[in-house]
BAMI-231589 format. One record per residue: residue number from 1; residue in one letter; z, y, x of N, C-alpha, C, O in turn. Coordinates in nm, 3 decimals, decimal comma. Layout:
REM BAMI-231589
- torpa vexgu nc3 nc2 nc1 cac3 cac2 cac1 cc3 cc2 cc1 oc3 oc2 oc1
- NUM a Z Y X Z Y X Z Y X Z Y X
...
This chain:
REM BAMI-231589
- torpa vexgu nc3 nc2 nc1 cac3 cac2 cac1 cc3 cc2 cc1 oc3 oc2 oc1
- 1 f -0,878 1,195 0,593 -1,003 1,132 0,551 -0,990 0,980 0,548 -1,051 0,913 0,466
- 2 v -0,909 0,927 0,639 -0,875 0,784 0,636 -0,806 0,749 0,504 -0,841 0,651 0,439
- 3 y -0,710 0,830 0,466 -0,633 0,803 0,345 -0,719 0,824 0,220 -0,702 0,752 0,121
- 4 a -0,810 0,919 0,223 -0,901 0,939 0,110 -0,989 0,815 0,091 -1,014 0,772 -0,022
- 5 a -1,036 0,758 0,203 -1,118 0,637 0,194 -1,037 0,522 0,134 -1,089 0,444 0,055
- 6 a -0,909 0,513 0,172 -0,823 0,407 0,118 -0,802 0,423 -0,032 -0,808 0,326 -0,107
- 7 l -0,778 0,545 -0,076 -0,759 0,570 -0,219 -0,887 0,540 -0,297 -0,882 0,483 -0,405
- 8 e -1,000 0,580 -0,241 -1,128 0,551 -0,306 -1,152 0,401 -0,317 -1,220 0,354 -0,408
- 9 d -1,093 0,325 -0,222 -1,111 0,180 -0,221 -1,011 0,110 -0,312 -1,011 -0,013 -0,322
- 10 g -0,926 0,187 -0,380 -0,834 0,129 -0,477 -0,692 0,108 -0,428 -0,609 0,057 -0,503
- 11 m -0,661 0,147 -0,304 -0,523 0,136 -0,257 -0,435 0,240 -0,328 -0,483 0,342 -0,377
- 12 s -0,307 0,209 -0,331 -0,211 0,299 -0,395 -0,135 0,377 -0,289 -0,107 0,323 -0,182
- 13 p -0,100 0,503 -0,317 -0,019 0,581 -0,222 0,118 0,520 -0,194 0,181 0,554 -0,094
- 14 v 0,165 0,429 -0,281 0,296 0,367 -0,259 0,284 0,225 -0,203 0,384 0,154 -0,196
- 15 e 0,163 0,184 -0,163 0,148 0,055 -0,096 0,223 0,060 0,037 0,229 0,164 0,101
- 16 l 0,282 -0,054 0,078 0,369 -0,056 0,195 0,296 -0,102 0,322 0,212 -0,192 0,318
- 17 f 0,331 -0,038 0,434 0,275 -0,071 0,565 0,389 -0,073 0,667 0,485 0,003 0,654
- 18 m 0,377 -0,158 0,767 0,482 -0,169 0,869 0,468 -0,058 0,972 0,362 -0,038 1,031
- 19 d 0,577 0,014 0,994 0,581 0,120 1,095 0,664 0,071 1,214 0,784 0,093 1,221
- 20 a 0,596 0,004 1,306 0,661 -0,052 1,426 0,552 -0,072 1,530 0,434 -0,076 1,495
- 21 p 0,588 -0,085 1,659 0,485 -0,111 1,761 0,404 -0,235 1,723 0,461 -0,340 1,694
- 22 r 0,271 -0,221 1,723 0,186 -0,330 1,679 0,061 -0,338 1,764 0,018 -0,240 1,825
- 23 e 0,003 -0,457 1,766 -0,125 -0,478 1,832 -0,226 -0,522 1,727 -0,204 -0,620 1,656
- 24 f -0,335 -0,447 1,718 -0,440 -0,479 1,621 -0,556 -0,547 1,693 -0,595 -0,505 1,801
- 25 v -0,609 -0,651 1,632 -0,724 -0,722 1,688 -0,847 -0,685 1,606 -0,843 -0,689 1,483
- 26 y -0,956 -0,650 1,674 -1,081 -0,616 1,606 -1,197 -0,671 1,688 -1,180 -0,708 1,804
- 27 d -1,312 -0,677 1,627 -1,430 -0,736 1,692 -1,397 -0,871 1,755 -1,438 -0,902 1,866
- 28 r -1,321 -0,950 1,681 -1,282 -1,088 1,718 -1,179 -1,097 1,830 -1,078 -1,166 1,815
- 29 n -1,203 -1,029 1,943 -1,109 -1,048 2,054 -1,066 -0,918 2,123 -1,001 -0,922 2,227
- 30 q -1,103 -0,804 2,066 -1,059 -0,676 2,123 -0,922 -0,639 2,064 -0,894 -0,669 1,948
- 31 t -0,838 -0,576 2,144 -0,706 -0,536 2,096 -0,685 -0,386 2,111 -0,742 -0,322 2,199
- 32 y -0,601 -0,333 2,024 -0,569 -0,190 2,028 -0,422 -0,173 1,992 -0,374 -0,228 1,893
- 33 r -0,350 -0,095 2,075 -0,206 -0,073 2,055 -0,179 0,077 2,039 -0,146 0,144 2,137
- 34 p -0,193 0,130 1,920 -0,163 0,272 1,900 -0,013 0,297 1,907 0,067 0,206 1,885
- 35 a 0,024 0,419 1,937 0,166 0,457 1,940 0,185 0,582 1,854 0,099 0,669 1,851
- 36 n 0,296 0,590 1,786 0,330 0,712 1,713 0,356 0,826 1,810 0,403 0,803 1,922
- 37 y 0,327 0,947 1,768 0,352 1,064 1,852 0,502 1,071 1,884 0,585 1,067 1,793
- 38 g 0,534 1,081 2,011 0,674 1,087 2,053 0,740 0,952 2,068 0,854 0,943 2,114
- 39 g 0,667 0,845 2,030 0,720 0,710 2,051 0,825 0,664 1,953 0,890 0,562 1,976
- 40 g 0,843 0,737 1,842 0,945 0,696 1,745 0,886 0,612 1,632 0,773 0,635 1,590
- 41 y 0,962 0,515 1,583 0,918 0,427 1,475 1,031 0,409 1,374 1,149 0,416 1,408
- 42 t 0,993 0,386 1,249 1,091 0,355 1,145 1,144 0,212 1,162 1,257 0,183 1,123
- 43 m 1,061 0,125 1,220 1,092 -0,017 1,238 1,113 -0,086 1,103 1,198 -0,174 1,089
- 44 g 1,034 -0,047 1,007 1,039 -0,109 0,875 0,915 -0,069 0,796 0,826 -0,001 0,848
- 45 e 0,911 -0,111 0,670 0,797 -0,078 0,586 0,811 0,062 0,528 0,920 0,104 0,487
- 46 v 0,700 0,135 0,527 0,696 0,268 0,466 0,574 0,273 0,374 0,483 0,191 0,386
- 47 t 0,573 0,368 0,282 0,458 0,381 0,193 0,341 0,446 0,266 0,359 0,514 0,368
- 48 m 0,222 0,425 0,213 0,104 0,493 0,267 0,127 0,644 0,266 0,090 0,714 0,361
- 49 r 0,186 0,693 0,159 0,214 0,837 0,147 0,299 0,886 0,264 0,271 0,992 0,321
- 50 t 0,402 0,810 0,299 0,488 0,848 0,411 0,410 0,847 0,542 0,433 0,930 0,630
- 51 g 0,316 0,753 0,556 0,233 0,748 0,676 0,158 0,877 0,700 0,147 0,923 0,813
- 52 l 0,106 0,935 0,592 0,033 1,062 0,606 0,129 1,179 0,624 0,106 1,266 0,708
- 53 v 0,235 1,181 0,544 0,329 1,293 0,549 0,392 1,307 0,687 0,413 1,419 0,735
- 54 r 0,423 1,193 0,751 0,492 1,196 0,880 0,398 1,171 0,999 0,444 1,156 1,112
- 55 s 0,267 1,166 0,973 0,169 1,146 1,080 0,198 1,020 1,162 0,201 1,025 1,285
- 56 l 0,219 0,909 1,095 0,250 0,784 1,164 0,119 0,716 1,207 0,045 0,664 1,123
- 57 n 0,093 0,718 1,336 -0,035 0,669 1,387 -0,058 0,520 1,359 -0,168 0,480 1,322
- 58 v 0,046 0,440 1,376 0,032 0,296 1,355 -0,007 0,266 1,210 -0,094 0,183 1,185
- 59 v 0,057 0,335 1,117 0,026 0,316 0,975 -0,117 0,360 0,946 -0,189 0,293 0,873
- 60 t -0,159 0,472 1,004 -0,293 0,524 0,979 -0,401 0,428 1,027 -0,501 0,408 0,959
- 61 v -0,381 0,369 1,145 -0,477 0,271 1,196 -0,481 0,149 1,105 -0,588 0,096 1,076
- 62 d -0,365 0,104 1,060 -0,358 -0,011 0,969 -0,433 0,019 0,839 -0,508 -0,065 0,789
- 63 v -0,412 0,138 0,785 -0,481 0,178 0,661 -0,633 0,176 0,682 -0,707 0,127 0,596
- 64 a -0,679 0,229 0,795 -0,823 0,233 0,823 -0,881 0,093 0,836 -0,990 0,065 0,784
- 65 l -0,810 0,005 0,905 -0,859 -0,132 0,923 -0,863 -0,208 0,790 -0,956 -0,284 0,764
- 66 q -0,762 -0,187 0,707 -0,761 -0,255 0,578 -0,867 -0,199 0,484 -0,921 -0,272 0,401
- 67 t -0,896 -0,071 0,497 -1,002 -0,010 0,415 -1,139 -0,052 0,464 -1,230 -0,075 0,385
- 68 g -1,152 -0,063 0,597 -1,280 -0,095 0,659 -1,328 0,023 0,742 -1,343 0,134 0,689
- 69 l -1,353 0,000 0,870 -1,393 0,110 0,958 -1,525 0,170 0,917 -1,543 0,292 0,923
- 70 a -1,620 0,086 0,874 -1,752 0,137 0,833 -1,738 0,226 0,711 -1,799 0,333 0,704
- 71 r -1,660 0,182 0,615 -1,641 0,261 0,492 -1,574 0,394 0,525 -1,612 0,498 0,471
- 72 t -1,476 0,391 0,613 -1,404 0,513 0,652 -1,498 0,609 0,726 -1,498 0,729 0,699
- 73 a -1,577 0,556 0,820 -1,670 0,639 0,897 -1,776 0,702 0,806 -1,811 0,819 0,822
- 74 n -1,826 0,625 0,711 -1,929 0,676 0,620 -1,873 0,788 0,533 -1,943 0,885 0,505
- 75 l -1,747 0,774 0,489 -1,689 0,879 0,407 -1,668 1,007 0,488 -1,690 1,117 0,437
- 76 a -1,624 0,992 0,614 -1,608 1,110 0,700 -1,739 1,187 0,711 -1,741 1,310 0,706
- 77 a -1,850 1,114 0,725 -1,981 1,178 0,735 -2,017 1,250 0,605 -2,078 1,357 0,607
- 78 r -1,979 1,191 0,492 -2,008 1,256 0,363 -1,929 1,386 0,348 -1,972 1,477 0,277
- 79 f -1,814 1,393 0,414 -1,736 1,517 0,413 -1,799 1,624 0,503 -1,753 1,738 0,504
- 80 g -1,903 1,587 0,579 -1,968 1,683 0,668 -1,919 1,678 0,810 -1,950 1,767 0,889
- 81 l -1,841 1,574 0,845 -1,790 1,559 0,981 -1,883 1,468 1,061 -1,956 1,389 1,002
- 82 p -1,882 1,477 1,194 -1,962 1,385 1,276 -1,919 1,241 1,247 -1,800 1,212 1,240
- 83 k -2,016 1,153 1,230 -1,983 1,014 1,198 -1,927 0,946 1,322 -1,996 0,938 1,424
- 84 p -1,804 0,896 1,316 -1,743 0,837 1,435 -1,792 0,696 1,463 -1,837 0,625 1,372
- 85 e -1,782 0,656 1,590 -1,808 0,517 1,624 -1,698 0,431 1,563 -1,583 0,474 1,551
- 86 r -1,735 0,309 1,526 -1,643 0,226 1,448 -1,554 0,140 1,538 -1,584 0,024 1,566
- 87 y -1,445 0,199 1,583 -1,338 0,122 1,647 -1,206 0,185 1,602 -1,205 0,300 1,560
- 88 p -1,095 0,112 1,610 -0,972 0,156 1,542 -0,923 0,296 1,578 -0,866 0,364 1,493
- 89 a -0,944 0,340 1,702 -0,894 0,472 1,742 -0,956 0,585 1,663 -0,902 0,696 1,659
- 90 m -1,070 0,559 1,599 -1,135 0,667 1,521 -1,043 0,717 1,409 -1,056 0,831 1,364
- 91 a -0,951 0,630 1,364 -0,859 0,670 1,257 -0,771 0,787 1,299 -0,721 0,860 1,213
- 92 l -0,751 0,805 1,430 -0,665 0,911 1,481 -0,744 1,031 1,531 -0,685 1,130 1,575
- 93 g -0,878 1,023 1,524 -0,962 1,135 1,565 -1,024 1,114 1,700 -0,960 1,137 1,802
- 94 t -1,150 1,069 1,703 -1,218 1,044 1,830 -1,340 1,134 1,848 -1,397 1,138 1,957
- 95 e -1,380 1,206 1,743 -1,497 1,293 1,751 -1,453 1,439 1,757 -1,356 1,478 1,693
- 96 e -1,526 1,518 1,834 -1,497 1,661 1,836 -1,556 1,727 1,711 -1,668 1,695 1,670
- 97 v -1,481 1,818 1,652 -1,527 1,893 1,536 -1,495 2,041 1,556 -1,409 2,076 1,637
- 98 t -1,565 2,125 1,484 -1,536 2,268 1,489 -1,437 2,304 1,378 -1,427 2,232 1,279
- 99 p -1,366 2,413 1,394 -1,279 2,458 1,284 -1,357 2,479 1,154 -1,304 2,452 1,046
- 100 l -1,480 2,526 1,163 -1,561 2,547 1,042 -1,590 2,415 0,972 -1,580 2,406 0,849
- 101 q -1,625 2,311 1,050 -1,651 2,180 0,989 -1,526 2,126 0,919 -1,534 2,071 0,809
- 102 l -1,412 2,142 0,984 -1,290 2,087 0,928 -1,246 2,165 0,804 -1,201 2,106 0,705
- 103 a -1,258 2,298 0,808 -1,223 2,378 0,691 -1,314 2,343 0,573 -1,268 2,334 0,459
- 104 s -1,443 2,324 0,601 -1,537 2,287 0,494 -1,502 2,152 0,435 -1,508 2,133 0,313
- 105 a -1,465 2,057 0,521 -1,430 1,924 0,474 -1,305 1,928 0,387 -1,300 1,864 0,282
- 106 y -1,203 2,002 0,431 -1,080 2,011 0,353 -1,103 2,081 0,219 -1,031 2,056 0,122
- 107 a -1,203 2,168 0,213 -1,230 2,239 0,088 -1,260 2,143 -0,026 -1,232 2,174 -0,142
- 108 a -1,316 2,026 0,005 -1,347 1,929 -0,100 -1,220 1,880 -0,170 -1,223 1,849 -0,289
- 109 f -1,108 1,874 -0,098 -0,985 1,826 -0,159 -0,933 1,922 -0,267 -0,872 1,878 -0,364
- 110 v -0,959 2,049 -0,249 -0,911 2,147 -0,347 -1,023 2,189 -0,442 -1,003 2,275 -0,527
- 111 n -1,141 2,127 -0,427 -1,255 2,157 -0,512 -1,293 2,034 -0,595 -1,411 2,006 -0,618
- 112 e -1,190 1,962 -0,641 -1,208 1,846 -0,728 -1,295 1,738 -0,665 -1,366 1,665 -0,734
- 113 g -1,289 1,728 -0,531 -1,362 1,623 -0,462 -1,506 1,655 -0,431 -1,579 1,569 -0,380
- 114 r -1,549 1,778 -0,461 -1,688 1,817 -0,436 -1,699 1,893 -0,305 -1,620 1,983 -0,276
- 115 r -1,798 1,856 -0,226 -1,820 1,921 -0,098 -1,882 2,059 -0,118 -1,965 2,078 -0,207
- 116 v -1,843 2,153 -0,035 -1,900 2,288 -0,037 -1,956 2,317 0,102 -1,887 2,296 0,202
- 117 d -2,078 2,364 0,108 -2,136 2,403 0,237 -2,093 2,544 0,271 -2,123 2,638 0,198
- 118 a -2,024 2,558 0,382 -1,976 2,690 0,422 -2,086 2,770 0,490 -2,177 2,714 0,551
- 119 k -2,076 2,902 0,479 -2,167 2,993 0,548 -2,083 3,084 0,638 -1,973 3,126 0,600
- 120 v -2,135 3,114 0,755 -2,064 3,205 0,845 -2,104 3,348 0,813 -2,222 3,380 0,803
- 121 i -2,005 3,436 0,798 -2,031 3,578 0,774 -2,022 3,650 0,908 -1,916 3,651 0,971
- 122 t -2,133 3,709 0,951 -2,134 3,779 1,079 -2,107 3,929 1,063 -2,059 3,993 1,156
- 123 n -2,139 3,984 0,946 -2,101 4,123 0,917 -2,098 4,141 0,767 -2,161 4,065 0,693
- 124 v -2,025 4,242 0,721 -2,010 4,265 0,579 -2,076 4,397 0,544 -2,037 4,503 0,593
- 125 g -2,178 4,390 0,458 -2,243 4,511 0,409 -2,190 4,541 0,270 -2,120 4,641 0,250
- 126 e -2,225 4,455 0,174 -2,176 4,473 0,038 -2,037 4,411 0,025 -1,998 4,327 0,106
- 127 p -1,963 4,453 -0,077 -1,834 4,386 -0,102 -1,857 4,237 -0,125 -1,957 4,200 -0,186
- 128 p -1,767 4,151 -0,078 -1,788 4,007 -0,093 -1,816 3,962 -0,235 -1,893 3,868 -0,257
- 129 a -1,754 4,029 -0,334 -1,775 3,988 -0,473 -1,919 4,003 -0,518 -1,960 3,941 -0,616
- 130 a -1,997 4,085 -0,446 -2,137 4,107 -0,485 -2,227 3,992 -0,443 -2,341 3,983 -0,489
- 131 h -2,177 3,904 -0,356 -2,256 3,790 -0,312 -2,241 3,675 -0,410 -2,130 3,648 -0,455
- 132 p -2,349 3,606 -0,442 -2,337 3,493 -0,536 -2,250 3,383 -0,479 -2,256 3,353 -0,359
- 133 r -2,170 3,322 -0,563 -2,086 3,211 -0,521 -2,173 3,090 -0,490 -2,266 3,059 -0,564
- 134 e -2,142 3,022 -0,380 -2,218 2,902 -0,344 -2,189 2,791 -0,446 -2,075 2,771 -0,488
- 135 t -2,293 2,720 -0,486 -2,273 2,610 -0,579 -2,220 2,488 -0,506 -2,256 2,464 -0,391
- 136 a -2,135 2,413 -0,573 -2,078 2,293 -0,512 -2,187 2,189 -0,488 -2,287 2,184 -0,560
- 137 m -2,165 2,107 -0,386 -2,264 2,006 -0,351 -2,217 1,869 -0,398 -2,171 1,853 -0,511
- 138 d -2,230 1,771 -0,311 -2,204 1,632 -0,349 -2,060 1,609 -0,392 -1,966 1,672 -0,343
- 139 q -2,046 1,515 -0,487 -1,914 1,466 -0,523 -1,876 1,364 -0,418 -1,921 1,249 -0,423
- 140 v -1,793 1,404 -0,321 -1,761 1,318 -0,207 -1,658 1,213 -0,246 -1,674 1,095 -0,213
- 141 v -1,552 1,255 -0,314 -1,449 1,163 -0,366 -1,421 1,202 -0,510 -1,461 1,310 -0,554
- 142 s -1,353 1,116 -0,582 -1,321 1,144 -0,722 -1,219 1,257 -0,731 -1,144 1,280 -0,636
- 143 p -1,215 1,329 -0,845 -1,114 1,433 -0,861 -0,972 1,379 -0,847 -0,883 1,449 -0,798
- 144 t -0,948 1,253 -0,890 -0,813 1,198 -0,879 -0,776 1,171 -0,734 -0,662 1,196 -0,693
- 145 t -0,872 1,120 -0,653 -0,845 1,100 -0,511 -0,817 1,234 -0,443 -0,723 1,246 -0,364
- 146 a -0,899 1,335 -0,474 -0,879 1,468 -0,413 -0,741 1,522 -0,446 -0,675 1,579 -0,359
- 147 y -0,697 1,505 -0,570 -0,565 1,556 -0,609 -0,454 1,478 -0,540 -0,355 1,538 -0,495
- 148 m -0,468 1,346 -0,530 -0,364 1,268 -0,465 -0,349 1,306 -0,318 -0,238 1,311 -0,266
- 149 i -0,462 1,334 -0,250 -0,454 1,381 -0,111 -0,382 1,515 -0,106 -0,295 1,536 -0,022
- 150 t -0,419 1,606 -0,196 -0,353 1,736 -0,201 -0,204 1,720 -0,226 -0,122 1,789 -0,164
- 151 n -0,168 1,630 -0,315 -0,027 1,605 -0,345 0,046 1,555 -0,221 0,158 1,598 -0,194
- 152 m -0,016 1,463 -0,146 0,045 1,414 -0,021 0,056 1,526 0,081 0,157 1,539 0,149
- 153 l -0,049 1,609 0,092 -0,049 1,716 0,191 0,050 1,827 0,153 0,094 1,903 0,239
- 154 s 0,083 1,837 0,025 0,191 1,930 -0,014 0,324 1,879 0,039 0,410 1,958 0,078
- 155 a 0,340 1,746 0,041 0,464 1,688 0,093 0,473 1,702 0,244 0,583 1,702 0,299
- 156 v 0,359 1,714 0,314 0,360 1,742 0,458 0,436 1,872 0,485 0,508 1,885 0,585
- 157 i 0,421 1,968 0,394 0,487 2,097 0,409 0,630 2,091 0,356 0,719 2,158 0,410
- 158 e 0,653 2,014 0,252 0,787 2,004 0,195 0,884 1,932 0,289 0,998 1,976 0,306
- 159 r 0,838 1,820 0,351 0,932 1,742 0,432 0,866 1,667 0,547 0,927 1,578 0,606
- 160 g 0,742 1,704 0,580 0,670 1,634 0,685 0,658 1,714 0,812 0,747 1,791 0,847
- 161 t 0,547 1,696 0,883 0,530 1,758 1,014 0,512 1,910 1,007 0,525 1,977 1,110
- 162 a 0,483 1,964 0,888 0,464 2,110 0,875 0,577 2,174 0,794 0,557 2,278 0,731
- 163 r 0,695 2,111 0,795 0,804 2,163 0,710 0,852 2,301 0,752 0,923 2,367 0,676
- 164 k 0,813 2,346 0,871 0,847 2,484 0,911 0,781 2,587 0,819 0,825 2,702 0,813
- 165 a 0,674 2,545 0,747 0,603 2,637 0,658 0,657 2,634 0,516 0,607 2,706 0,429
- 166 r 0,758 2,552 0,490 0,812 2,542 0,353 0,866 2,677 0,308 0,952 2,735 0,374
- 167 g 0,817 2,725 0,198 0,859 2,854 0,144 0,805 2,974 0,217 0,844 3,087 0,188
- 168 a 0,714 2,952 0,313 0,667 3,062 0,397 0,562 3,149 0,329 0,538 3,262 0,371
- 169 v 0,497 3,096 0,224 0,399 3,175 0,148 0,452 3,183 0,005 0,419 3,099 -0,078
- 170 p 0,534 3,284 -0,024 0,607 3,290 -0,151 0,515 3,288 -0,272 0,410 3,353 -0,274
- 171 g 0,557 3,212 -0,375 0,485 3,210 -0,501 0,350 3,140 -0,497 0,272 3,152 -0,590
- 172 t 0,323 3,068 -0,388 0,193 3,005 -0,370 0,209 2,857 -0,338 0,288 2,820 -0,251
- 173 a 0,135 2,773 -0,407 0,131 2,631 -0,374 0,047 2,613 -0,248 -0,064 2,666 -0,240
- 174 i 0,098 2,539 -0,152 0,023 2,516 -0,029 0,029 2,369 0,011 0,125 2,298 -0,020
- 175 a -0,076 2,325 0,079 -0,086 2,188 0,129 -0,159 2,194 0,262 -0,239 2,286 0,285
- 176 g -0,133 2,097 0,350 -0,203 2,103 0,479 -0,161 1,992 0,572 -0,077 1,909 0,539
- 177 k -0,223 1,992 0,689 -0,201 1,884 0,786 -0,201 1,940 0,927 -0,289 2,016 0,966
- 178 t -0,100 1,899 1,004 -0,096 1,931 1,147 -0,185 1,834 1,223 -0,214 1,724 1,176
- 179 g -0,228 1,875 1,341 -0,302 1,787 1,430 -0,263 1,818 1,573 -0,262 1,935 1,613
- 180 t -0,232 1,715 1,651 -0,189 1,735 1,789 -0,264 1,640 1,881 -0,260 1,519 1,862
- 181 s -0,333 1,696 1,979 -0,397 1,616 2,084 -0,374 1,693 2,213 -0,260 1,721 2,249
- 182 r -0,481 1,726 2,284 -0,465 1,819 2,397 -0,448 1,961 2,345 -0,408 2,052 2,418
- 183 d -0,479 1,977 2,218 -0,475 2,109 2,155 -0,390 2,101 2,028 -0,332 1,997 1,998
- 184 g -0,383 2,210 1,954 -0,304 2,213 1,832 -0,387 2,260 1,714 -0,463 2,356 1,724
- 185 w -0,373 2,191 1,601 -0,446 2,224 1,479 -0,350 2,241 1,362 -0,244 2,178 1,357
- 186 f -0,388 2,325 1,270 -0,334 2,318 1,135 -0,443 2,359 1,039 -0,503 2,466 1,052
- 187 v -0,470 2,272 0,942 -0,564 2,304 0,835 -0,487 2,296 0,705 -0,428 2,193 0,674
- 188 g -0,488 2,405 0,630 -0,413 2,407 0,506 -0,480 2,495 0,402 -0,574 2,568 0,431
- 189 y -0,427 2,486 0,281 -0,493 2,561 0,173 -0,397 2,592 0,059 -0,297 2,523 0,037
- 190 s -0,432 2,698 -0,012 -0,374 2,730 -0,141 -0,476 2,682 -0,246 -0,579 2,627 -0,207
- 191 p -0,451 2,699 -0,374 -0,551 2,658 -0,473 -0,685 2,730 -0,460 -0,785 2,685 -0,516
- 192 n -0,689 2,842 -0,386 -0,813 2,920 -0,381 -0,857 2,963 -0,242 -0,951 3,042 -0,229
- 193 l -0,791 2,914 -0,137 -0,826 2,957 -0,002 -0,794 2,846 0,099 -0,682 2,794 0,102
- 194 v -0,892 2,812 0,181 -0,872 2,714 0,288 -0,879 2,787 0,421 -0,966 2,871 0,443
- 195 c -0,787 2,754 0,511 -0,785 2,816 0,644 -0,758 2,709 0,749 -0,665 2,630 0,735
- 196 a -0,839 2,708 0,855 -0,820 2,615 0,967 -0,785 2,697 1,091 -0,850 2,797 1,121
- 197 v -0,684 2,653 1,162 -0,644 2,719 1,287 -0,649 2,617 1,400 -0,590 2,510 1,391
- 198 w -0,718 2,652 1,507 -0,722 2,570 1,629 -0,671 2,654 1,744 -0,711 2,770 1,759
- 199 i -0,584 2,598 1,824 -0,536 2,666 1,945 -0,544 2,568 2,061 -0,487 2,459 2,056
- 200 g -0,614 2,608 2,165 -0,628 2,522 2,282 -0,701 2,596 2,392 -0,721 2,717 2,384
- 201 f -0,740 2,523 2,497 -0,810 2,580 2,612 -0,957 2,541 2,609 -0,992 2,430 2,569
- 202 d -1,042 2,634 2,651 -1,187 2,606 2,652 -1,223 2,492 2,746 -1,323 2,424 2,724
- 203 d -1,143 2,471 2,851 -1,175 2,363 2,945 -1,107 2,231 2,907 -1,109 2,134 2,983
- 204 n -1,047 2,228 2,786 -0,991 2,104 2,730 -0,866 2,056 2,803 -0,830 1,938 2,792
- 205 k -0,800 2,143 2,878 -0,677 2,099 2,943 -0,562 2,093 2,843 -0,572 2,147 2,733
- 206 q -0,455 2,028 2,881 -0,343 2,001 2,792 -0,273 2,131 2,751 -0,232 2,210 2,836
- 207 l -0,259 2,152 2,620 -0,190 2,269 2,568 -0,038 2,251 2,580 0,034 2,345 2,613
- 208 g 0,009 2,130 2,553 0,152 2,103 2,565 0,234 2,148 2,446 0,357 2,158 2,455
- 209 l 0,169 2,175 2,334 0,238 2,212 2,211 0,183 2,130 2,096 0,066 2,093 2,097
- 210 t 0,266 2,102 1,997 0,217 2,033 1,877 0,141 2,132 1,789 0,147 2,253 1,808
- 211 g 0,070 2,077 1,691 0,002 2,163 1,596 0,100 2,250 1,519 0,070 2,365 1,487
- 212 a 0,218 2,195 1,488 0,320 2,272 1,416 0,372 2,388 1,500 0,405 2,494 1,446
- 213 e 0,380 2,368 1,632 0,430 2,474 1,719 0,324 2,579 1,749 0,354 2,698 1,756
- 214 a 0,199 2,534 1,768 0,094 2,626 1,814 0,017 2,691 1,700 0,004 2,813 1,696
- 215 a -0,033 2,609 1,608 -0,128 2,660 1,508 -0,063 2,702 1,377 -0,109 2,796 1,312
- 216 l 0,043 2,634 1,337 0,104 2,662 1,207 0,153 2,806 1,192 0,130 2,865 1,086
- 217 p 0,220 2,866 1,292 0,264 3,005 1,274 0,148 3,102 1,249 0,162 3,195 1,169
- 218 a 0,036 3,083 1,318 -0,080 3,170 1,296 -0,134 3,152 1,155 -0,174 3,249 1,090
- 219 w -0,135 3,028 1,108 -0,182 3,000 0,972 -0,096 3,070 0,868 -0,147 3,132 0,775
- 220 v 0,035 3,062 0,885 0,127 3,126 0,791 0,106 3,277 0,790 0,101 3,339 0,683
- 221 d 0,093 3,337 0,907 0,072 3,483 0,914 -0,057 3,523 0,842 -0,059 3,619 0,764
- 222 f -0,165 3,448 0,868 -0,292 3,483 0,805 -0,285 3,466 0,654 -0,328 3,555 0,580
- 223 m -0,232 3,353 0,606 -0,228 3,328 0,462 -0,144 3,433 0,390 -0,180 3,477 0,281
- 224 n -0,033 3,473 0,449 0,051 3,576 0,386 -0,023 3,708 0,375 -0,019 3,774 0,271
- 225 e -0,091 3,747 0,482 -0,167 3,873 0,480 -0,283 3,867 0,380 -0,306 3,962 0,305
- 226 a -0,355 3,754 0,380 -0,471 3,740 0,293 -0,430 3,742 0,146 -0,494 3,810 0,064
- 227 i -0,324 3,669 0,111 -0,283 3,660 -0,029 -0,217 3,790 -0,075 -0,225 3,826 -0,192
- 228 a -0,151 3,861 0,017 -0,096 3,992 -0,018 -0,208 4,089 -0,052 -0,196 4,170 -0,144
- 229 a -0,319 4,080 0,024 -0,433 4,170 0,000 -0,514 4,126 -0,122 -0,567 4,209 -0,196
- 230 r -0,524 3,994 -0,142 -0,603 3,939 -0,252 -0,520 3,833 -0,324 -0,536 3,714 -0,295
- 231 p -0,434 3,870 -0,417 -0,347 3,772 -0,484 -0,423 3,658 -0,551 -0,369 3,548 -0,568
- 232 d -0,549 3,684 -0,590 -0,629 3,579 -0,655 -0,660 3,463 -0,560 -0,704 3,357 -0,605
- 233 l -0,639 3,481 -0,429 -0,662 3,373 -0,333 -0,545 3,275 -0,328 -0,554 3,170 -0,264
- 234 g -0,436 3,310 -0,394 -0,318 3,223 -0,395 -0,326 3,120 -0,507 -0,423 3,045 -0,517
- 235 g -0,224 3,118 -0,590 -0,217 3,021 -0,700 -0,083 2,949 -0,696 -0,040 2,904 -0,590
- 236 e -0,018 2,937 -0,812 0,117 2,881 -0,816 0,119 2,729 -0,814 0,220 2,669 -0,777
- 237 h 0,008 2,665 -0,853 0,006 2,518 -0,850 -0,137 2,467 -0,839 -0,232 2,538 -0,871
- 238 f -0,149 2,343 -0,794 -0,279 2,276 -0,788 -0,303 2,205 -0,921 -0,215 2,136 -0,973
- 239 e -0,423 2,222 -0,975 -0,457 2,162 -1,104 -0,463 2,011 -1,094 -0,531 1,956 -1,007
- 240 c -0,391 1,943 -1,183 -0,391 1,796 -1,185 -0,498 1,748 -1,284 -0,493 1,783 -1,402
- 241 p -0,594 1,668 -1,235 -0,701 1,621 -1,325 -0,651 1,508 -1,415 -0,544 1,452 -1,392
- 242 e -0,728 1,477 -1,516 -0,697 1,362 -1,599 -0,711 1,234 -1,516 -0,793 1,227 -1,425
- 243 g -0,631 1,134 -1,550 -0,644 1,007 -1,482 -0,539 0,979 -1,376 -0,538 0,872 -1,315
- 244 i -0,451 1,076 -1,353 -0,343 1,055 -1,255 -0,227 0,983 -1,325 -0,125 0,955 -1,262
């Protein structure tokens, strides 16, 4: 969502950012020193795209500050997420969200930038096809921004933090993002199905596994089973809109 805000603000995915230990100053005299997960740095300039693909925390904070914390927070809220307080750490995730909220938010990236309000199904009476399709809601980001995010998130699986899933869903284009804190996340999608996986403890204690280790295998198992049962939920490629 940080990177979507940057693209909407006119930044390019190939704009360069320094990936090295850094101290950011905000609110005139406050400082913040983010660290990359595992403490590793390129110690040179990388593209914005690489920052997202490799989950580089320092780059992500820099992107958010250059875009503007208020603009980034407002866009997160438009995606249906809790609006975060405006300080640099928000770029790395400071608000609690539910898997449903995150899956709904990611759906906009594969829905040409339009937000979709999700509904929870508590039981199934009629076949799902008999229920009317929900109409799309607000245009949260442009179709070109949505596609560029999807393109970057496809690279997360090709050579980024989720590369263990490369080729794991045969014949299907997939994109997604790992998340690691005290718990493990993976949110990913095919052209026609979004799935969010969260693995952690109810008392918020440390899981001790990355999102790629904890959540990604469950995501792959589910997507394979779902697409085998319903091939229309897959799709060989993501549609590229005009203007790219």
